[in-house]
Each structure stands twice: as C-alpha cells, then as structure tokens.
N, C-alpha and C positions, 0 to 999 in steps of 0.2 A: 516647800516647792509650790509653785504657783499653777494651779490647774483650772482657772476661771479665765474669762475674759473680761474685758473692760465692762463692757455691758451687764455682767453678771455681778459685778460689785456694785456697780450705778443701780441696779434695781434693788439689791440688798439694802443701799443706802437709802432710796425712795421709800422702800417698803417700812424703814425704821425710822427715818427722820424726827418723826414728831414724838418717838416714844421717850424721850429723855427731856423733854420740856416739863417742867413742874407744874402740876394743877395750880391753875390760876382762878382766884375767887370769882364768881359772877360780876362783883361790882367792878372787877377790874377787867371784863372780857374784852374791851375793846384793845387793850395790850396783846392780849392772845391772839385776835383777829388779825392784827396788824404783823405781828410775828410771824403769825401761819401764812399769811399773804405773801410775804416775801420769800420763805422758804420754799413754798409750794409754786413759786412761778416759774420754776424749771431750773436750767442751769444744767452745764458739763459736769458737776461734781468730781471735778480733778483732783482736788486736794484729798477728800476723804478716800477717793480710789487708790490713789498712792500711798495713803496711809495703810490701807488693808493689804494692798499689794504688797509693801514692804514688809508687813508683819507676817505674812504667809511665805515669802521669799526667803525670810530668816527662820522659817519653821514654827512661826505661831498660827493662831486661829483669827480669820477675819470677824467671825462672830463675836469672840471676846474683846476685839479691838472695837466694836460699835460704838460703844460711848464715846471714845476719843475721836473717832471719824465723824460722828455726828457733831460732837464739840465744836471740831475745826469747823464744820459747814456752818454751824451758828456763828461762828466768829467772823467767817468769811462773809456771810449774807449781812451781818450787823455793820461791817465795814462798807460793804455797797449801800446799805440804807444810808449811811451817814455821808458817804461821798457823792450820792445824790442830790443832797439838800441844796437849797438856794444859796446858801452860805460856803458851800464846797463847789463842786463841780456844776450844780444847777441842771441837773438832767431830768428830762419828763420821761424817758422810756429806757427799762431794763429789762432782758431777756423778753422781749416783744411786748411788754405790758408796762402801763403806766406805773411809774416808779412810786415807790411806798408814801412820800409826802404828797404827790399828785392826788392819791386817794384818800389819806387820812389824815393830812395837814402835817406841818412843819413839825409840831409839839409831838404828836403822837408817833410820827416817824422816829424823832430821836429818841423817846423812851422805848420804842420796839428794838433800836439798836443797843441801847442800854441794856434791854432786857435780855436778848439774845446773847450777850457778852457775858451776863451774869448766869445765864442757863448753861453756858459752855463749861464754866467753872464749876458747876453745882452737879453737871452730869459727870465730870471726872471724877471728883471728890466722893461723888455717892458711889460710884464703883470702887475705888479705893477701900471704902469701908467695909468692902466684903472680903477683904484680903488681909486682915490684921493678924491672922493665925497661918499667914504664909509670906514670909519677909521677902523671899526672893522675887514673887509675883509682885507685891505691893512695891519694891523697889523698880521694876520695869515701870510700872504705873506711874510712879512719881517721875521717873525720869522721862517718860513720853508725854506727861502734862507740862514738865518743864519746857520741852522742846516746841510743843504747841504756842505755850504762851509767850516763850522768848521769841517765836517768830512773828506774832502778831501785837508785840509789845513796843515798848519805847526805844529799843535797839533794832528793832523789825520794822514791821509795817508802819507803825505810828511815826517812827522816824523818819520813814521814807515819805510818807504823807505831808509832815511840816515842811521838808526840804523841798518838796514838789510845790507846795502853796506859794512858799517864799521865792522860789525861782521864776514863778510867773512874770511875764513882761519883763524878763532880764537875759542878758546873754549868758547861757550856762556853759560852764567848763565841762570837758569831756569825763573828768575826775568826778565832779559833781552829779553830772547825769548818771554815770555807772553807780554811783551811791545811791541815788534815788531808786533807779530800777533794782538793784540789789535788795535795798530795804524793803522798797514798798511793795514790791511783787515776789522777788526770789525767795525772801526770808520765809514767807508762809510755806511756800512749797519745800523748801529745805527742811523746815519744821514738820510738815506732812511726813516727809519720807524718813527722816531720822526718829520721829514718834513711833511711826510703825515699826521700824528697824529694832527700836528699844523694846515694843512689846512682844517681838519676836524673838528675844534674846539673842542679838545678832554678835557676830563675832566683831572685832577690831577691825579687820580687813574688808568686811562685809560692808560695816558703818561708814567707812574712809570711802570706799568706791561708790555706795549710794550716795553719799555727800555730794561728791564731785559731778555724779550724775543731775542731781537736783539742783544744785548752784548753776551748772549750764542750762537745764531744762528750765529754770525759773528766768533766767535773764532771756531764753529764747522766747519764751511766753509774752513777756512785755515788749521785746522788739517786735514781734509779730503784731502784737496789739496797736503799737505804735503804727505800723504800716498800714494796717487794715483802717485804722482811722482816717488815713489819707486815700485808700482807694478800695476801701471796703463795700460791701452789699449791705444798705441799713437792714432789711428785710431779712437777710440772712444771719446778720449778726445780731438783731433784736436790739439793738441800740442806736442812738443817734451818731453819724459820722461827720468828721471834719469838727469835731468838738474841741480836740486837742488844739487846732490852729486859730479857732475862734476865741479860746481861753488864754491864746499865749503860752501853752504849755511846752515845758523842756521835753523833747522827744529825740529819739534817733534820727526819724526823716527830717526834722528841724535841723539838727546839727552837722549830719553826714550825708543828707540826700538819700532818696529811695534805692538807688543801685547799691550804694555802699551798706546801707541799711539789710537789704536782702541778702548781701554776701555775708554781713555778720550774722544773720540768722541761719544761714547755712552754716557757718564755722561752729557755732554754739549747738547746733542740733548733732552734727559730727562729733563734737567733744563730748557730749551727752550719751551717745551712744557708744563711743569708745570707752568710756568708763567702766561699761558694763559687758564689753565684749568677750571676757572669759569665762562668763556665766552661759553662754551659748543660748538654749532654748529656754532656759528658767529665766531669762532676763527680757523675753520676746515682747512681753506686755510694755515694759517700761522702752524699750527701742523702739515699738511700733507708735506708742504714744509720741514720743518726741518726732517720729517722722510724718506723723499725720499733723500735728501742729505746725511743723513747717510747711506741709502742702497747702495749708490753707492761704499760704501766699504764692508758692511757685506752682 
C-alpha cells in the first residue's frame, strides 16, 4: 500500500543517494568528486521513485529497496554523463548546470560514468550478501537486479543509444523510431517498475499491469522530451533546446510533426493510467505522475 507522495520518495533518495558509493582512496578523489557532482546536480529522480513506489504498491518496504533505487539512479546518471560527451550529443548544460566534461574534462567524465556503473552493481550485490540465510528475500533481490541491469544494458538503454547514433542524418522509419524510444528510454523505466515489484514480492497480475503502465509511461516520457526539445523553455528544462534538430536526431516531431506527437503523448498517457485503473487510490501516485508528465506539454 502506498502512503507516501512522490516528493516523500524523492526526499528519501536524495538523503541516501551517496550512501552506497564505495569508499574511494584519496589518491583517486577526483573520481569521487566528479561522480558526486553529477549525482548531486538535481534531477527529477523519476526512476528510483517508481522503483520504491512499485515496491510498496506490492507490499514491500521503500527503505529496503534503497540500494536498488540508488543503484538505478547511478546507472541513469552515468548514461547522462556519457550522453553529454563531445563524442555523443556534445551538450554543455545538464540539469541547469555545466555538464560533467565541461567541469572535469572528457577523460574524467568518462571515468566518472564508468565508476557510477560499477558502483551500481556493487550496491546491489553488497545488499544481496546480507540475505544468504533467507532464500526468498535473496531471490527477489536477484530478480530486481536483473530487471535493472537488463533495462540499462545491451538489449535496453545501450541498444537504443547505438540505434539512435546510427540513425542520425538518416530518414528513420516509424518502426526504428519506436525501437529507439522503447529501448533508449522506456526500458529503464520498465526496469525500475519491475524491479520494485520484484522487491515487493508482487503477484503475477500486478507485475503484468505495472509493466503495461511502465511501457506506456516510458514511451510517453520520450515523446514528451522530443516535443519539449522543439518548443520547451531552456531555463525551465535545465538543458539546451533545439539540440535534436541541430544534430539531425530521429524524433517524433521530426517524423510525425508536433500535432500528431502531442496526440501520441495523450494516447500513451491514457493507456498508462488505464493499466492501473482497477487499483483506484493505491495507484494514485502512478496515475498522477503520468498526467503531470503529459501536462508539461499540454
């Protein structure tokens, strides 16, 4: 049962976000500083909030899910650091602040991303070591870690990123665009929700419904981001706008136009909400989040 707000979960994440970073030797302190810089640069924390909310939705504890929620945010932040590099999207602004490589240089930024990725795996596995005498709890944690890593890996986010890079300056098909958005963005949101559900020992039906919700929310998130890159406010977004067009990126507005993209966003939002309609008030956080995301455009 969920009895916390989005902001409650976000505050919990922000309070404990650095707790699972391994102790780093003073001789490598620049690595720690660079990792901390991007982790503490702000952000909506949507993915870890979804993980903890899904865990409690299914009867688990948000506090026990913290190592996995923080690990997920480490993976997301590493992906942003690498995305912003000159060899990728070449962005100078992220979350309203200079991107990591603008402060620390390309080499340190690359290693900070690598460090955050490794720290994520270490955080989850360190937690698993505490449950060798409780097979059921260990099993749920192994499943949760698998959902997270799968969403971030070579059939998830990384697969979407390579397809996105290779689609630059090309006419992208609708099928390829859907593939890019499902893997590049939606996969980690799906992984977040499914990992939380696993930690909460969800039923099969709950897992299926939460997955449908996450699939639609993840796609809506990327469609919304595509639209805001065209007509969003840079100061409010905390990052450069017009970047997709300047880099000949494959996006929904580029392929469908703004009006049809907005209609698609509305359709995906409604589908996400419908997936959890039978849960009424217990799904309020998920439903509100989907609607708030859509309202950034409408």
